[in-house]
C-alpha positions as CSV (number, residue, x, y, z in Angstrom):
1,X,136.8,205.7,153.9
2,X,134.8,208.9,153.9
3,X,132.1,207.5,156.1
4,X,134.3,206.4,158.9
5,X,134.1,209.7,160.8
6,X,130.3,209.8,160.5
7,X,130.0,206.3,161.9
8,X,132.3,207.0,164.7
9,X,130.4,210.2,165.6
10,X,127.1,208.3,165.5
11,X,128.5,205.6,167.9
12,X,129.9,208.2,170.3
13,X,126.6,210.1,170.4
14,X,124.7,206.9,171.1
15,X,127.0,206.2,174.0
16,X,126.5,209.7,175.5
17,X,122.8,209.7,174.9
18,X,122.5,206.7,177.2
19,X,123.7,206.7,180.8
20,X,126.3,204.0,180.0
21,X,129.0,206.5,179.1
22,X,128.4,208.7,182.2
23,X,128.3,205.6,184.5
24,X,131.6,204.3,183.0
25,X,133.3,207.7,183.3
26,X,132.1,208.2,186.9
27,X,133.2,204.7,187.9
28,X,136.5,205.1,186.2
29,X,137.3,208.4,187.9
30,X,136.4,207.1,191.3
31,X,138.5,203.9,190.9
32,X,141.5,205.9,189.5
33,X,141.3,208.3,192.4
34,X,141.1,205.5,194.9
35,X,144.1,203.6,193.5
36,X,146.1,206.8,193.2
37,X,145.4,207.6,196.8
38,X,146.4,204.1,197.8
39,X,149.7,204.6,195.9
40,X,150.3,207.9,197.6
41,X,149.6,206.4,201.0
42,X,151.9,203.5,200.4
43,X,154.7,205.8,199.2
44,X,154.2,208.1,202.2
45,X,154.4,205.2,204.6
46,X,157.6,203.9,203.0
47,X,159.2,207.4,203.4
48,X,158.1,207.6,207.0
49,X,159.5,204.2,207.7
50,X,162.9,205.0,206.3
51,X,163.0,208.2,208.2
52,X,162.2,206.4,211.5
53,X,165.0,203.9,211.1
54,X,167.4,206.6,209.8
55,X,167.9,205.1,206.3
56,X,168.5,208.5,204.6
57,X,170.5,206.9,201.8
58,X,167.6,204.7,201.0
59,X,165.3,207.8,201.0
60,X,167.5,209.5,198.5
61,X,167.2,206.4,196.2
62,X,163.4,206.4,196.2
63,X,162.0,207.2,192.8
64,X,158.5,208.6,192.3
65,X,158.1,206.9,188.9
66,X,159.2,203.4,190.1
67,X,157.5,203.5,193.5
68,X,154.3,205.4,192.9
69,X,153.4,206.3,189.3
70,X,154.5,203.0,187.7
71,X,152.5,200.8,190.2
72,X,149.5,203.1,189.8
73,X,149.5,202.7,186.0
74,X,150.1,199.0,186.2
75,X,147.1,198.4,188.5
76,X,144.8,200.4,186.2
77,X,144.9,197.6,183.6
78,X,142.5,195.7,185.9
79,X,140.0,198.5,185.6
80,X,140.4,198.6,181.8
81,X,139.9,194.8,181.8
82,X,136.3,195.2,183.0
83,X,135.3,198.7,181.7
84,X,136.3,198.4,178.1
85,X,134.3,195.2,177.3
86,X,131.4,197.2,178.8
87,X,132.0,200.0,176.3
88,X,132.3,197.8,173.3
89,X,129.7,195.1,174.0
90,X,127.0,196.9,172.1
91,X,128.9,198.1,169.0
92,X,127.6,195.3,166.8
93,X,125.4,193.2,169.2
94,X,123.0,196.1,169.6
95,X,122.5,196.4,165.8
96,X,121.5,192.8,165.7
97,X,119.1,193.2,168.7
98,X,117.5,196.3,167.2
99,X,117.2,194.7,163.8
100,X,119.3,197.4,162.1
101,X,122.0,195.1,161.0
102,X,120.4,194.4,157.6
103,X,120.2,198.1,156.9
104,X,123.9,198.5,157.5
105,X,124.6,195.5,155.3
106,X,122.6,196.9,152.4
107,X,123.9,200.5,152.8
108,X,126.6,201.9,150.5
109,X,129.1,201.5,153.4
110,X,132.0,199.2,152.9
111,X,132.9,196.6,155.6
112,X,136.0,198.4,156.5
113,X,134.2,201.7,157.0
114,X,131.7,200.1,159.3
115,X,134.3,198.3,161.4
116,X,136.8,201.1,161.6
117,X,134.0,203.7,162.4
118,X,132.7,201.6,165.3
119,X,136.3,200.8,166.5
120,X,137.4,204.5,166.4
121,X,134.4,205.4,168.6
122,X,135.6,203.0,171.2
123,X,139.2,204.2,170.7
124,X,138.1,207.8,171.3
125,X,136.4,206.8,174.5
126,X,139.5,205.0,175.7
127,X,141.6,208.1,174.9
128,X,139.2,210.1,177.1
129,X,139.8,207.7,179.9
130,X,143.5,208.0,179.6
131,X,143.3,211.8,179.7
132,X,141.2,211.6,182.8
133,X,143.7,209.2,184.4
134,X,146.6,211.4,183.5
135,X,145.3,214.1,185.8
136,X,146.4,212.2,188.9
137,X,150.1,211.7,188.0
138,X,150.1,215.3,186.8
139,X,149.6,216.4,190.5
140,X,153.1,215.2,191.2
141,X,154.6,217.6,188.8
142,X,153.5,220.6,190.9
143,X,156.0,222.7,192.7
144,X,157.8,220.9,195.5
145,X,156.3,223.3,198.1
146,X,152.7,222.3,197.3
147,X,150.7,220.3,199.9
148,X,150.7,217.3,197.6
149,X,154.4,216.8,197.6
150,X,154.6,217.8,201.2
151,X,152.2,214.9,202.0
152,X,154.4,212.6,200.0
153,X,157.7,213.5,201.4
154,X,156.7,214.3,204.9
155,X,158.9,217.4,205.0
156,X,162.1,215.5,204.1
157,X,164.3,217.2,201.6
158,X,164.9,214.7,198.8
159,X,167.6,215.4,196.3
160,X,165.3,215.0,193.3
161,X,161.7,214.8,194.3
162,X,160.2,215.5,190.9
163,X,159.0,212.6,188.7
164,X,160.3,212.0,185.2
165,X,157.9,213.3,182.6
166,X,159.1,211.0,179.8
167,X,158.8,207.9,181.9
168,X,155.3,208.9,183.0
169,X,154.3,209.5,179.4
170,X,155.7,206.1,178.4
171,X,153.6,204.5,181.1
172,X,150.4,206.3,179.9
173,X,151.3,205.4,176.3
174,X,151.5,201.7,177.4
175,X,148.1,201.9,179.1
176,X,146.6,203.7,176.1
177,X,147.9,201.1,173.6
178,X,146.6,198.3,175.9
179,X,143.2,200.0,176.0
180,X,143.2,200.3,172.2
181,X,144.0,196.6,172.0
182,X,141.2,195.8,174.5
183,X,138.8,197.9,172.4
184,X,139.7,195.8,169.3
185,X,139.1,192.6,171.1
186,X,135.8,193.9,172.5
187,X,134.7,195.0,169.0
188,X,135.4,191.5,167.7
189,X,133.5,189.9,170.6
190,X,130.5,192.1,169.8
191,X,130.5,191.2,166.2
192,X,130.0,187.4,166.8
193,X,126.9,187.5,168.9
194,X,123.6,189.4,169.3
195,X,123.6,189.3,173.1
196,X,125.5,192.2,174.7
197,X,126.1,190.2,177.9
198,X,127.6,187.3,176.0
199,X,129.8,189.9,174.1
200,X,131.0,191.3,177.4
201,X,132.0,188.0,178.9
202,X,133.5,186.7,175.7
203,X,135.7,189.8,175.5
204,X,136.6,189.5,179.2
205,X,137.6,185.8,178.6
206,X,139.7,186.7,175.6
207,X,141.5,189.5,177.5
208,X,142.2,187.2,180.4
209,X,143.6,184.6,178.1
210,X,145.9,187.1,176.4
211,X,147.1,188.4,179.8
212,X,147.7,184.9,181.2
213,X,149.6,183.5,178.2
214,X,152.9,184.5,179.7
215,X,152.0,182.8,183.0
216,X,151.3,179.6,181.1
217,X,154.7,179.9,179.4
218,X,156.4,180.5,182.7
219,X,154.8,177.5,184.3
220,X,156.2,175.3,181.5
221,X,152.9,173.9,180.5
222,X,154.2,173.3,177.0
223,X,155.5,169.8,177.1
224,X,157.7,167.9,174.7
225,X,161.3,168.2,173.5
226,X,163.3,171.0,175.2
227,X,163.6,172.9,171.9
228,X,159.9,172.7,171.1
229,X,158.9,173.7,174.6
230,X,161.2,176.7,174.6
231,X,160.0,177.8,171.2
232,X,156.3,177.5,172.2
233,X,156.9,179.3,175.4
234,X,158.5,182.2,173.5
235,X,155.5,182.4,171.2
236,X,153.1,182.4,174.1
237,X,155.1,185.1,175.9
238,X,155.2,187.2,172.8
239,X,151.4,186.9,172.3
240,X,150.7,187.9,175.9
241,X,149.8,191.5,176.5
242,X,151.3,191.5,180.0
243,X,155.1,191.6,179.2
244,X,154.7,194.3,176.5
245,X,152.6,196.5,178.7
246,X,154.9,196.0,181.8
247,X,157.9,197.3,179.9
248,X,156.1,200.4,178.8
249,X,154.7,201.0,182.3
250,X,158.3,201.0,183.5
251,X,159.2,203.6,180.9
252,X,161.0,201.3,178.5
253,X,159.8,202.1,174.9
254,X,160.7,199.4,172.4
255,X,159.6,199.4,168.8
256,X,158.9,195.7,169.1
257,X,156.3,196.4,171.8
258,X,154.7,199.1,169.7
259,X,154.6,196.7,166.8
260,X,153.0,194.1,168.9
261,X,150.1,196.3,169.9
262,X,149.7,197.4,166.3
263,X,149.6,193.8,165.2
264,X,147.1,192.7,167.8
265,X,144.8,195.7,166.9
266,X,145.0,194.9,163.2
267,X,144.5,191.2,163.7
268,X,141.3,191.6,165.7
269,X,139.9,194.2,163.4
270,X,140.4,191.8,160.5
271,X,138.6,189.1,162.5
272,X,135.8,191.6,163.1
273,X,135.5,192.4,159.4
274,X,135.4,188.7,158.6
275,X,132.7,188.0,161.3
276,X,130.5,190.9,160.1
277,X,131.0,190.1,156.4
278,X,130.0,186.4,157.0
279,X,126.4,187.7,157.7
280,X,126.0,188.2,154.0
281,X,126.6,184.5,153.3
282,X,124.1,183.2,155.8
């Protein structure tokens, strides 16, 4: 595994040599700032409304994490849904387009070194996105007399205006794990085609399916005996990324959810290795 770091570094350099990385980072920062400002505005309007109708008890029950940070983190998965396939679509497809795939296949690199190196480059980029996004909730941890919190609370003295750090970190952890899972899915999609656009839409389709599995289970699409339908619905719900991410976004850390993301990342990396290795048998 001594070549993994070199491969990851090569992929990251290729991303930042092209305008793709800068375009993605710029778009992400703009969208994150836009959604955060929407969350702030909605929170401020809710506080003003409760003040106007004299519901001071309701005001004291308002929680920054539940009413502002949590919804902000949850809506950012939509941004990840489109940006991450754009990051990963060229990991293997570009090698096929440029004709360098055969050189990689005949190099002393092992399949796992190749797959893990490319995946870790995408994972590093996802981590950078999370760090950029974490800047916005961090504004809420400033002193209560700052203009930011003054805007939020409209001058009303809340009993506990400060957000909870651990709950915020749990939400960011959930989005990070979701992003790593999306990167693994995107890496697999790039390994089965030579067209980057096809890789993008294939990854997007797979991610949408993974997200909507819980909706399918809730709608009761699985027909048959009651026991069979219930069992299949449970499997579909467990395979869906939405329920596991939602719990982390609310600050609920469960080892079963962490194990789920680890399983999904490992499963798609194994599929990627199989797809890349199959080239040798063609």
